[in-house]
N, C-alpha and C positions, 0 to 999 in steps of 0.2 A: 470611474463611478465615484462621486462625491455628493453626498445628500446630507442636508441639514435637517435636524429634528429639533423640537423644543428642548429636549433633554438628552439627546444622543447624536452620534454622528456615525456616517458610514464612508469608508474610503477603500480603495484597492491599489496596493503597490504592486507594480509590474517589474519584477526582478529577472523574469524569465521571458524572452521575446519569441515569437514564431521562427525567426531566424536562429535563435539558440537551439530551439527544439530540432529544427531541420539539420543543423550542424552535428548535434549529438547523434541523430539517427544515421546520418551518412558516416560518422566516424565508426559507430557500432557495427553497422552493417558490413562495412568494409573489412573491419578487423575480424567480426565474428564468422562471417561467410568464407573468409579466406583461411580460417584456422583449421586445425586438426586436432580433436574434433570440432565440429562446427557449433556455434552458440549464438544466441540472440539474448538480450536482457528482457524481461517479462513486461516491462513498461510499455513496449510497443504493441501488446494486447489491446490496449485501451483507447481505441478510436471510438467514434460514437457506437458503431455497431458492436464492438468488443465490449464496451460498458454495458450495453443493453444484454448482451449474451451473459456476461458475469452476474448481472441482476437475475437473470433467469436461473443461473446456476446456484444462487443463494436460496432459491425456493425449492430446489431439488430434495426429495427425501434423503438421498444419500449424502447431501452436503450438510453436516450438522454445525460446521463452525459458526455461521452468521447468527443463526438462531440461539446457539448455546451462548455466545458472547452477548447477545441481546438479553437473554434471561439473566445472565449475571449482573448486567447494568441495571435491570429492572430491580433485582433484589439488592443491589449494593451501592448505587449511586450516591444514596446519602451518606453513607459511610465513606465513600472515596472523597466527596467534597469536604467532609469533616476533616480527615486526615490530611488532604492536600492544602487546605486553608489558603486557597488561592483567590486573586482579584481578577484574573484573566484566564480564559481557556484558550490554548492555542493548539489547533489540531492539524497534524501532518497527514496529507492526503484525504481531505476533508470530503471530497466528492459532494453528495447531495446534503451532507450534514444531518442526515435522519437520526442515526444512533446517538449523535452528539446531543440531541435535545433532552435525552434523560440526564445528561451531566449538566446541561445548561439549567435545566429545571432544579435539579438538586442544589447546584451551586447558587442559585437564586434564592431557594428556600434557606440556605444557611446564611444568607446575608451579605456574602462577601463578593459576589460577581459583578464586575463593571464593564467587561469587554470580552469579545470573542474574536479571535484571529484565526478563521480557516486558511488553509495553505493547500494549493493544489496546482498541477501543471497546466489545468484547463481554465482559462479566463471565462469561458461561457459557462462552466459548472459552477464556478464561484459566484457569477453575477446572478445565476438563477437562484442558487441557494441563499444569497444575501437578500434577494427580493423577498423571499418567503419568511427569512428570519427578521427583516425590517418591519414586516407585517405582525409577526407573531411576538416579537420581543422589542416593542418600540422604545423602551427605555435602555436598551443594551448598546453600547458602542461596538460597531462593527469594523474591524481593520483586516481586511483580506490581503493575501499576498499571492500572486501568481510566481510560483517559485518550485525549483527543484530541490528538495531537501537533502540531496547529496552535495549541493553546492553552496546553498545560500543560508544555512542554519545561522550564521552569525550576523545576517542582515535582516532577520525576521522581527515584525514589530514586538515591542515589550511594554504594552499599556498596563504596567502594573506587575505584580508578582504572579508568575504564570504556572499553570498546570499544563504540561505539554503532553498531548495524547497522541500515541500511534496505535490504532486499533486494527482488528481485522486479521491479525497474524502477518502483517507486512514484514516485520523484521526477519521471518523466516525465508524470504526471498534472497536475502544476502548470504554469500559464501562466508565462512568463518572469519577470513581476514578483512573482507569489506565490512562485516558486521562489527568488528573490533574498531575499524576506523570511524564507522558511523556513529557508534556510540561515544567514542572519545570526542568526536567533534561536536556531538550534541551536548555532552557534558561541559565542554570548553564554552559553548555558546549560551549556557545556563547561568544564572546568577545564584550565589548561595542561598538556600532555602527554597528555592524553586523545585517542583516535582515533575516526575515523568510517569505517565500511565501507560503501561504496554500490554497489548493484547497478545497472547501467544497460544498456539495450538500445542497440546501436549502429546507426548509419545503415547501410542495405544496400539491395539491389534492391527498389524498391518493390513489385514483384509479389509477392515472398516476404512482405512486411509486410502486403499487402492480404489475402493468403490467411489469414495468421494471425489476422485480425480479422474474416474472413467466410467461415467453414470451410463445406465441402461438406455436413456433416451438419446445419448449422443451429443448432449449440448456442450460438454467439455471439449469434446473432439472438435466441434465447430469453432469453439472459442480459441483453440489452439491453432487450428488451420487459418484463422483470421489474420494472424501475423503475416502470412504470405499475401493476402489481399492488401494489407497495409504497404508492404513492401513494393508490390506492383504499383499501387496507386501513388505512392510518394516518391519512389526512385524509378518511375517508368519501367517496371519489370515485366517479363512475360512468363513468369512462374505460373504453374496451375495448381492451385490448392488441392484438386483431386488427385493429384499425383503423390500426395503425402498421407500417411496413416498415423493417427493419433495413438501414442502409447504412454503408459504412466508406469513408472518403477519405483519400487521401495529399495533405497540404499540403507541396509541394515547397520553398516559401519558408521556412516555419517548420520543416521537416523533422519534422513529426508526423503521426500518425494520428489522424483524427477519427472517433468513432462517433456516429452520429445516428438518430434516429427520424423517418420521414417519414410524414405523415398521407396515407392512401390516399383519404380523402373529406373533405369539410367535417365538422368536429367542433364541437360544442357540449356542453360538460360542466360539472360543478360539483364542487368540493371543498368538500363542505358544513362540514367543521370549520373552514375558513378563510372561509366565505361568500364563496368566490372563483370566478367564472365563467371557465372555461378555453376558449378558442376556437383552432381551427386551420383555416386554408385548406386545401384540397386541395393536397398537395404541399409544404406548409409543414413545416420541420424543426426538431427539437428536439436541441441537441447535448447528449450525455449523458458524453462522455469525450474528453479529448485524451490521447494517448500519445506524448510526444516521444521521439525517437531522438537519439542523442548522438555526438558526435565528441570524441576526447580533446583536441584543440586548442581545443574550445569549453568544455567542462565544467571543465577544470582552472583557467582563469582566473576563472570564476564561484566555485569554491571558495576560491581566494586572495582574491578580493574580499571574501568573508565572513569571512576570517581562519582559514581551513583550508588547511592546506599539504600538498599531494599528496606522497606518499612512495612509493608502489608501486601497479603495475597489473597485474592478472591477466586474461588473456582465454582464449578457446578457440582451437584452430588456426585455424578459419574467420574469426575476427574478428567472430563474432556478438553477443557479449555480453561485458561486463567487469565485474570488481569493482576498485574503486579504494579505496585506503586513504589518508586525510588526517589530519593531526595538528593539534590545537588549539595 
């Protein structure tokens, strides 16, 4: 995608190819399904159907995170733009770029914004989002990147001093050591003075957390089981999603939610593309996601250790969710 405009440009860098995605899935499936206990990374939820199911989840009454973060952005975008004092907004995992528009509007009002860099693993999602952004922000340079931000942080576009945003609680999907590595790599890829806006879900009553990840309508259960459909389609598997029960657990020691799939019966299946036999005992579990919840006194030292210095903190009146701004 390369489009000229009288006063702006649009381009799309492809740092992650379909072959890269396939190789990653093969590596993770072989490692995770052969491990004890079994695991898969949550990124494989998000094929077209999984992305649609997640959009449905964000509208459920039990799932407070998305609407709470949205409310914080409505109330605080101008303040965020003022503190960040950035020339470009780079968003990791941008998807549809819908929430981002509040930041784009605020940064435009502040007079400093010249470019937006959406980063996502899906070229189709980026192209769709950039088409709408081109229409709605004709004077804004758009420089998208198809990339995996676990591998390409130091290769992402830098069209000016950046505010780098990671919204939606995504950081919580990393186990502590992986989170440490990600934050260190992010800081190393940032220039002095650039800022990082982080969305984090906060520790709260476990009963509220549990219902957010195990809703009454069963949408989250379908979302969780969708990873089995992805394995079957991409790796020529014969697993039956109906053989798995969705469960969500609160780990009080680590302060995170775990989503798992539990085998309803003994299972023997094959992923033919990997020539891999996959077996489950009845009741055996596959961990598909962790979602860590944070306390300010825990996350701020982690950022400092990575070389990112917290400057501001915005939250909702109930203290359910927070946006944190740190500077390199």
